[in-house]
N, C-alpha and C positions, 0 to 999 in steps of 0.2 A: 617091266615090273608088273603084272596083273593082280589087279586086286579082286580078291574074291569075298564075295557078301554072303552072309548067314542067311536063311530063309526066313529068321526073324526080322533081319533089316530089310530083305526085299518086300516082305509083307507089311512093315510098318511105311516104307515108302509108296507102296501101292494103295495102303488106306489114306495117307496124306493126299495123293494126286486124286482119288475117288472123293475124297471131303472136297478139294478145290472145284473139282466139276459141278458136285452138287451145288455148291455155294454159288459158282456162276450160275447155273442152270435157274437156281432160285431167284438169284437179281434178275436175270432175262426174264423169268415168268413175269415177277413182279412190275418191271418197266413196261411189259407188253400189256398185263392187266391195266396199270395206271394209265396208259395211253389211250386203250379201248374205252374206259371210264372217261377220260376225258372228251373224246371225240364223241362217244354216245349221249353225254353230258349237252355237250354243246348243240348238238343236232335236235336234243328235245327241249333246248333254253326255256327257262318259261318266261312270260311276257314280262319286262321291267316293270318297276314303280312308275317310270317316266312314261311310258307308253301307257299305262293305265291313267296316271292323271293328264294326260292328252286326252285320252278316250272320256274322260268324266269332265274335260273343260276346265281343270283345277289345275293346272301347270303353271300359272299365273305366279304362285307362292314363290317359286326359286327366284332368288335374287337378293339383292340387298338392302334392307328396310332400316328408316331411321323414326324415331318418333322423340318428341321432349316430354318430360315430366311437368307439372305444375312449378316446380322449383327449379326448372331448367335445364336438369340433368337429362343427358341424351341415351336412349334406349337404341340399341343397334342389335338386329336379327339379320343373320345371313342364311340364308337355304341355297346349299349347294348341290347340284348333281355330281356323282361321284360311281366308279365301278360301274360304267355303261348305262348308267340310268337306274342300276338297280339299289342304289342307295341315296337317300339324299340327306346330307351333313347338315346339321344344324347347330349354329353357334350364337349365342346370347350375351349380351355385355349391358349392364347397366351400373355406373358408376363403379365401383371395386368389385361388384357381382359378375361373374362370368359364368356360363355353364357350356356344355359342348355334347350334342348327342346325336344320333342318327335315327333316319326313319326308313323301314325297308317293309317289303310285303312277303310274308309267309305263304308258300304255295298252299293252296286250300283254304286259305284262311277268307275271312269277308272283309277284313278293315287292315291296315297299314298299322305298325307297331314303332314305337319311339322309346329307346332308352336312351338316358342322358345322365351325366354327372356334374356336380359344380365345384367350384374353388372352395367349399367347406365341408366336402366330404360326403355331400348329400347327395343323392339319387334318385332318380324318377322312371317311371314307364308310363306310357299312354297308348292310348290307341286312336287313332284317326280313320274319320269316315267321310265320305261327301255325301252332303243333302241334296235334295230333289232341285232346292233354289240357289244351287252353285255355291253354296258356302261349304268351307270344311270344319268339322268339329274334331278337337282334341279333348279326350277325358284323360286327365293325369292321376296317378298316385305320388305323392311325395312324399320321401321318408328323410328327414332329417339325421345328424349324427349321433342324436340321443333315442333315436327309433319313433319319434312322435311323426304319425303320419297324418297328409293333407291330402285332401281330395279336391280337385277343381277342373272347369273346363274352359277351353279357349273357344270362341267361333270366329271365323277368317271368314272374312266377305270382301269379294273384288269390289271397289267402287268403279275405278277405271284405271289405264293402263300405268299410272303414278301413283295409284292410293289404293291400299288396302285400310279395313277396320277390322281391330281385335277387342272382342269383349271378351271379359272374363267372368266368368259366373261361379257359384257355389253349386254343389251336387247334394239331391236329397239322398235319404238311404237307397233307393233303389237305382241311385247312379243316374238319375233324369236332370237336367240343367232346372237350376231355380227360375221362377218366372221373370225377373230382373236382375242384370247384371251387376256386379260390385263395381266395375268402372269400364269404361270404352276409350279407345284410342286410335287415331288415324296414324298410318305410317306409309311415309313417303319412300316411293322408288328412289335408291341412289345409284350412280354410276357403279359397274363390278369393279374393283382393284385388283390389282395383280395378285394378291396374295387368297382372293376369293375366287379365283379363276380354277375350275375344274383341271 
Protein backbone atom coordinates (compact mmCIF):
# COMPACT_ATOMS: atom_id res chain seq x y z
CA UNK A 1 0.00 0.00 0.00
CA UNK A 2 1.48 3.37 -1.02
CA UNK A 3 0.76 6.41 1.10
CA UNK A 4 0.22 9.61 -0.80
CA UNK A 5 0.80 12.86 1.02
CA UNK A 6 -0.87 16.06 0.12
CA UNK A 7 1.18 19.05 -0.92
CA UNK A 8 0.09 20.71 2.31
CA UNK A 9 1.56 17.84 4.41
CA UNK A 10 4.82 17.86 2.44
CA UNK A 11 5.15 21.62 2.85
CA UNK A 12 4.64 21.36 6.63
CA UNK A 13 7.27 18.60 6.85
CA UNK A 14 9.76 20.71 4.84
CA UNK A 15 9.12 23.70 7.14
CA UNK A 16 9.78 21.54 10.26
CA UNK A 17 12.97 20.16 8.70
CA UNK A 18 14.10 23.66 7.71
CA UNK A 19 13.38 24.94 11.25
CA UNK A 20 15.45 22.09 12.77
CA UNK A 21 18.35 22.80 10.39
CA UNK A 22 18.20 26.53 11.23
CA UNK A 23 18.19 25.75 14.99
CA UNK A 24 21.11 23.39 14.54
CA UNK A 25 23.06 26.04 12.60
CA UNK A 26 22.18 28.67 15.21
CA UNK A 27 23.43 26.42 18.04
CA UNK A 28 26.62 25.65 16.11
CA UNK A 29 27.26 29.35 15.42
CA UNK A 30 26.66 30.16 19.10
CA UNK A 31 29.07 27.43 20.20
CA UNK A 32 31.78 28.57 17.75
CA UNK A 33 31.32 32.19 18.87
CA UNK A 34 31.60 31.19 22.55
CA UNK A 35 34.79 29.20 21.88
CA UNK A 36 36.33 32.11 19.95
CA UNK A 37 35.49 34.53 22.77
CA UNK A 38 37.03 32.21 25.37
CA UNK A 39 40.18 31.71 23.26
CA UNK A 40 40.59 35.41 22.55
CA UNK A 41 40.03 36.41 26.17
CA UNK A 42 42.52 33.86 27.44
CA UNK A 43 45.06 35.00 24.86
CA UNK A 44 44.69 38.60 26.01
CA UNK A 45 44.07 37.81 29.71
CA UNK A 46 44.76 40.64 32.09
CA UNK A 47 47.46 40.52 34.70
CA UNK A 48 46.10 38.92 37.87
CA UNK A 49 45.71 40.71 41.19
CA UNK A 50 48.26 38.29 42.65
CA UNK A 51 50.77 39.31 39.92
CA UNK A 52 50.15 42.98 40.71
CA UNK A 53 50.54 42.32 44.45
CA UNK A 54 53.90 40.63 43.81
CA UNK A 55 54.97 43.46 41.50
CA UNK A 56 54.24 46.06 44.21
CA UNK A 57 55.70 43.90 47.00
CA UNK A 58 52.42 43.54 48.93
CA UNK A 59 51.73 39.83 48.41
CA UNK A 60 52.57 39.31 52.11
CA UNK A 61 48.89 39.99 52.94
CA UNK A 62 47.72 36.55 51.77
CA UNK A 63 47.51 34.09 54.64
CA UNK A 64 45.84 33.35 57.96
CA UNK A 65 46.26 36.03 60.65
CA UNK A 66 45.10 36.23 64.29
CA UNK A 67 45.12 38.83 67.04
CA UNK A 68 43.58 39.14 70.51
CA UNK A 69 41.44 41.99 71.80
CA UNK A 70 41.99 43.45 75.28
CA UNK A 71 39.27 41.14 76.64
CA UNK A 72 40.91 38.06 75.09
CA UNK A 73 38.58 37.63 72.08
CA UNK A 74 40.35 36.16 69.05
CA UNK A 75 40.21 38.06 65.77
CA UNK A 76 40.72 35.89 62.68
CA UNK A 77 41.54 37.31 59.25
CA UNK A 78 42.06 34.99 56.27
CA UNK A 79 43.16 36.25 52.86
CA UNK A 80 43.16 33.47 50.26
CA UNK A 81 43.98 33.58 46.52
CA UNK A 82 41.33 32.10 44.24
CA UNK A 83 40.48 32.01 40.52
CA UNK A 84 44.10 31.87 39.34
CA UNK A 85 45.02 34.86 41.49
CA UNK A 86 42.36 37.19 40.08
CA UNK A 87 40.46 37.16 43.38
CA UNK A 88 41.60 37.49 46.99
CA UNK A 89 38.86 36.02 49.21
CA UNK A 90 38.57 37.61 52.68
CA UNK A 91 37.11 36.04 55.82
CA UNK A 92 36.90 37.98 59.11
CA UNK A 93 35.68 36.58 62.43
CA UNK A 94 35.59 38.12 65.89
CA UNK A 95 33.39 36.48 68.51
CA UNK A 96 29.90 36.06 67.04
CA UNK A 97 30.57 38.54 64.23
CA UNK A 98 31.68 37.25 60.81
CA UNK A 99 32.04 38.72 57.34
CA UNK A 100 33.09 37.44 53.95
CA UNK A 101 34.33 39.44 51.01
CA UNK A 102 36.37 39.45 47.85
CA UNK A 103 39.04 41.75 46.52
CA UNK A 104 39.53 42.06 42.78
CA UNK A 105 41.13 44.37 40.24
CA UNK A 106 38.97 46.07 37.64
CA UNK A 107 40.73 46.49 34.27
CA UNK A 108 41.65 50.11 33.68
CA UNK A 109 41.20 50.96 37.35
CA UNK A 110 43.85 52.43 39.61
CA UNK A 111 42.95 50.45 42.74
CA UNK A 112 41.60 47.08 43.74
CA UNK A 113 37.97 46.86 44.91
CA UNK A 114 36.51 44.89 47.81
CA UNK A 115 32.87 43.97 48.41
CA UNK A 116 31.77 42.23 51.62
CA UNK A 117 28.70 41.13 53.55
CA UNK A 118 28.37 40.12 57.17
CA UNK A 119 26.23 37.80 59.27
CA UNK A 120 24.04 40.74 60.35
CA UNK A 121 22.97 41.60 56.80
CA UNK A 122 25.23 44.63 56.47
CA UNK A 123 27.44 45.26 53.45
CA UNK A 124 30.56 47.20 52.64
CA UNK A 125 32.57 48.32 49.66
CA UNK A 126 36.21 49.36 49.78
CA UNK A 127 39.07 50.47 47.57
CA UNK A 128 42.61 49.22 48.13
CA UNK A 129 45.84 50.93 47.18
CA UNK A 130 49.52 50.29 47.78
CA UNK A 131 51.51 53.19 49.24
CA UNK A 132 55.10 54.03 48.44
CA UNK A 133 56.17 52.94 51.96
CA UNK A 134 54.95 49.37 51.25
CA UNK A 135 51.75 49.69 53.28
CA UNK A 136 48.29 48.83 51.98
CA UNK A 137 45.37 51.19 52.56
CA UNK A 138 41.75 50.07 52.45
CA UNK A 139 39.08 52.81 52.51
CA UNK A 140 35.64 51.39 53.30
CA UNK A 141 32.03 52.43 53.30
CA UNK A 142 29.92 50.23 55.58
CA UNK A 143 26.11 50.23 55.34
CA UNK A 144 24.18 48.50 58.13
CA UNK A 145 20.71 46.95 57.81
CA UNK A 146 19.02 50.23 58.81
CA UNK A 147 20.89 52.09 56.04
CA UNK A 148 23.32 53.91 58.36
CA UNK A 149 26.65 54.61 56.65
CA UNK A 150 30.06 54.53 58.35
CA UNK A 151 33.33 55.31 56.61
CA UNK A 152 36.75 54.23 57.82
CA UNK A 153 40.17 53.17 56.62
CA UNK A 154 42.59 50.41 57.56
CA UNK A 155 46.34 50.67 57.04
CA UNK A 156 48.17 47.34 56.79
CA UNK A 157 51.94 47.29 57.39
CA UNK A 158 54.19 44.27 57.02
CA UNK A 159 56.41 44.20 60.11
CA UNK A 160 58.15 40.88 59.38
CA UNK A 161 57.36 37.46 57.88
CA UNK A 162 55.13 36.61 60.87
CA UNK A 163 53.60 39.97 61.83
CA UNK A 164 51.42 42.64 60.26
CA UNK A 165 50.16 45.79 61.97
CA UNK A 166 46.66 47.03 61.19
CA UNK A 167 45.63 50.56 62.18
CA UNK A 168 42.00 51.71 61.87
CA UNK A 169 41.37 55.38 61.03
CA UNK A 170 38.40 57.64 60.62
CA UNK A 171 38.05 59.51 57.33
CA UNK A 172 37.49 63.25 56.94
CA UNK A 173 34.92 64.81 54.59
CA UNK A 174 37.44 64.55 51.69
CA UNK A 175 37.99 60.83 52.25
CA UNK A 176 41.46 61.35 53.73
CA UNK A 177 42.73 59.53 56.83
CA UNK A 178 42.51 61.36 60.17
CA UNK A 179 45.85 62.19 61.78
CA UNK A 180 45.66 59.53 64.49
CA UNK A 181 44.28 55.97 64.31
CA UNK A 182 41.35 54.89 66.46
CA UNK A 183 43.36 51.79 67.38
CA UNK A 184 46.24 49.61 66.20
CA UNK A 185 46.61 45.83 66.46
CA UNK A 186 49.40 43.40 65.63
CA UNK A 187 48.31 40.22 63.80
CA UNK A 188 50.42 37.06 63.81
CA UNK A 189 50.64 34.72 60.84
CA UNK A 190 49.19 31.27 61.51
CA UNK A 191 49.59 28.04 59.59
CA UNK A 192 47.03 27.70 56.82
CA UNK A 193 44.40 25.10 57.69
CA UNK A 194 42.91 22.80 55.06
CA UNK A 195 39.63 24.72 54.78
CA UNK A 196 41.64 27.92 54.06
CA UNK A 197 43.66 26.38 51.21
CA UNK A 198 42.66 27.51 47.73
